[in-house]
N, C-alpha and C positions, 0 to 999 in steps of 0.2 A: 965333273957333274955338269950336265947340259943346262942351258939357261931356263928352259921350260920347267924343269924339275926344281931348279934352284929357287925360282920365284913362285912357288906354290903359296898363294896368298891365303889359303885356308888356314894356315898357321899364323896367328898374331902373337908376337912376343910382348908380354907385359914388361915394360921397362921400369920396374919398381925400384930403381936405384935413387940415390939421394940428390943428385944434381945433374946438370946438363953435360958437364965434362965426363962424368962416369958413364952417362948414357951414350955419348958419342963414342967413347972408348969401347963400350959393349957392341955398338953397331959396327964398328970397325972390325972387331973380332968375329962377328957373325958374317960380315961381308955379304956376298950375293946368295947366301943360304936362306936369308930372311928378307922378305919384301914388305912386311906389314908390322907396325909397332903400335903398342898402346902406351899412351902417356897419361898419367892420372894426377890426382890431387897431391899425392906425396911429393911430386917434383914441381908443383906449381910455383913455389917460392924459390926453387933452385934452377930456374931458367927453362922450365918445361915448354913454354910456348915458343921460346927462341929455338930450342932443340927441335920441336915439331916442325917449325918452318924450315930449319936447315936440312933436316932429313928429307922433307918433302921436295923442297926447291933445288937443293944441291946434290942430293943423292938418289932422287927418284923413288923414295919409299912412300908407301901408303901409311896414313896416320889415323889412328883411332884415339880421339881425345876423350878421356873418361872422366868427365866432370860431375856427372850425376846431379845436374841442376834441379833445384826445387825452390820455387818462390811464387809470388803472385804473377799472373800472366804477363803484365806489362814489363816486369823486371826480367822474366825469362826471355821474352821476345827481344828485348834490348841486348841482353847478354849474348844470345845466339847470333843476333845480327852482327855484333862485334867480332865474334869468333869466326863467323862465316867468311870474313874477309881474308882469312889465312889459307883458303883453298884446301882445307883438310878433308878427310873422307867420312869418318863417323864421329858422332858426338852423342854421349849419353845424357838423358834427363830421366827424372823419375817418371814412371809410367802412368801417373795420374792423368786423366784425360785433359784437364785444363792446362797442365804443364806441357803435354805433348802438342796440343793445338797451338799454344803460344810459341813453342820452339819451331814448329813448322812455319809459322808466320815469319819468325826471325830468319829462317834459312831460305826463304823464298828468293828465287833467282840465282841460287848457288847450287853446287853439286853436293853440299854437305848432307849426309843422311842422318836422320834423327832416330836413335835407338832408345826405346823405353825400357827402364829397369823394372823388372817384376818384383821378385823377392830375392834379396842378396843371397848368394850361395853359401855365405858363412852363417846363415840363420837357420834355425829349426823352429818347431812349434813352440817350444818353451820361450824362445826369444820373441816370437810374435805375441805370446801372452804377456810377457813383460812390457812390451810396447803398446799394449791395449789394442792390438789388431784383432779384428773380428774372429770369433771362434770358427773352427772348421778345419778341413783337411788342407794342409799346406800346398799340396800338389794342385788341388782344385782351385785354391785361391790364386796361385801363380798363373794357371791357365786362364782364369777369368780376367785377371789383370792384363794379361797379354791381349785377350780379345778386345778389351775396352781401349787399350792403347792403339791397336790396329784401327779400330773404329774412329779414333781421334786423329788418325793420319800418320801414325808412326811408320817409318820406313823399315823398321825391324825391332827386334826384341832381344834383351839380355835375359837369359834364363839358365838354370843348371841343365846339364845333359839329361837329367832324369825327367824333365818336363818337355824336352825338345820334340818328341814324337807327337804328343797331344797338341802342342802349339802348332806344329807343322800341319796338322789336320784341320786347323781352324779355317773357316772361310776367309779369304783375303790374306792368308798368311804370307809374310814377306821374309826379310832377312832374319836369321836366327844366329845369334852369337853366344857361345857358351864358355864362360869361365868355369872354374871348378873342375878343370881337366888336369889329370895327373897321369903320367906314364905308369905302367904296371910296376909296382915296387917302390914308387916315389912316396916321400912323406906327404901326409895330407895338409900339414901346416894348419891354417885357420879355416880351411874349407870343411864343410860337413856333408855336402851333396855332390859327390864327385863320380866321374867315370874316366875311362881311358880315352885317348884321342880317337881311336878307331870307333869305339862304341858311341861317342858323341856324334860323329859324322854319320854313322849308320842310323842313329835316332832322328836325324833330320837337320843337324846343325850345318850352316854354311861356313862358319868360321869357328875355330877353337882358340881360346886364349890360354897361353902357358907362360908362367913367369919364373918363379924360383927354381923349378927343375932345370931351367935353361941357364939363367944368369948366375945362379949359385954353383953351377957345375964347374969342375976343374977345367973342362974344355967346352965352353958354351956352344961353339959351332958344332962339335960332334954331338952334343946333346940335342940340338935343333935338328940336325940331319937324321938322328935316330928316330925322332918323332915323325919327321917327314916320310921316312921309309915305312913307318907303320901305317900311315894314312894314304899312301899312294894307291892302294887297292880299292879305295872307297871313292 
């Protein structure tokens, strides 16, 4: 496999394993097939930040730190300023305008891109009702939250593939990263708004995030390469 194809950074592998040692072992199995990893809250107490730094500095990987920060502005700004020192690539915060604006302040002077979370891809309208989120169509709420996050300065948006096309059409649209992506025939897990990798990219996504279908596969590298082969025509 040639280097250009091997490092197709449109695929981000969600490293949802329990600790940094397991994460490093997974990265070694995937080798040069994968150039971009997502490290989230599930690994935070298992050495996630150390792994992020090692993969970035020692292995030349790009890193998406999925923290989904939400707090008062001053706290978010301070947290992002601390995280920006690690020279990582993407960081998620909740898409509320005050959170996005504070995060951008904290990231000032760094290359860290701030991505606003719209509505989690594991949620549907019943979940929003349970959380007392305003009534209305989930799709429209997601697109409106994306628009407000962009207005607040977000470098990009996290959304399901089903909202990607309408968010791409927004004025000032920037990066779109889509979790909730499953290869055809894969189990849905806890996701409710899903599409295939090719469909997500065709809808306007810049990056797709895939986790369990890769790291739970008997051969993770083969699983990643199969997804890459599906998206190379897009």
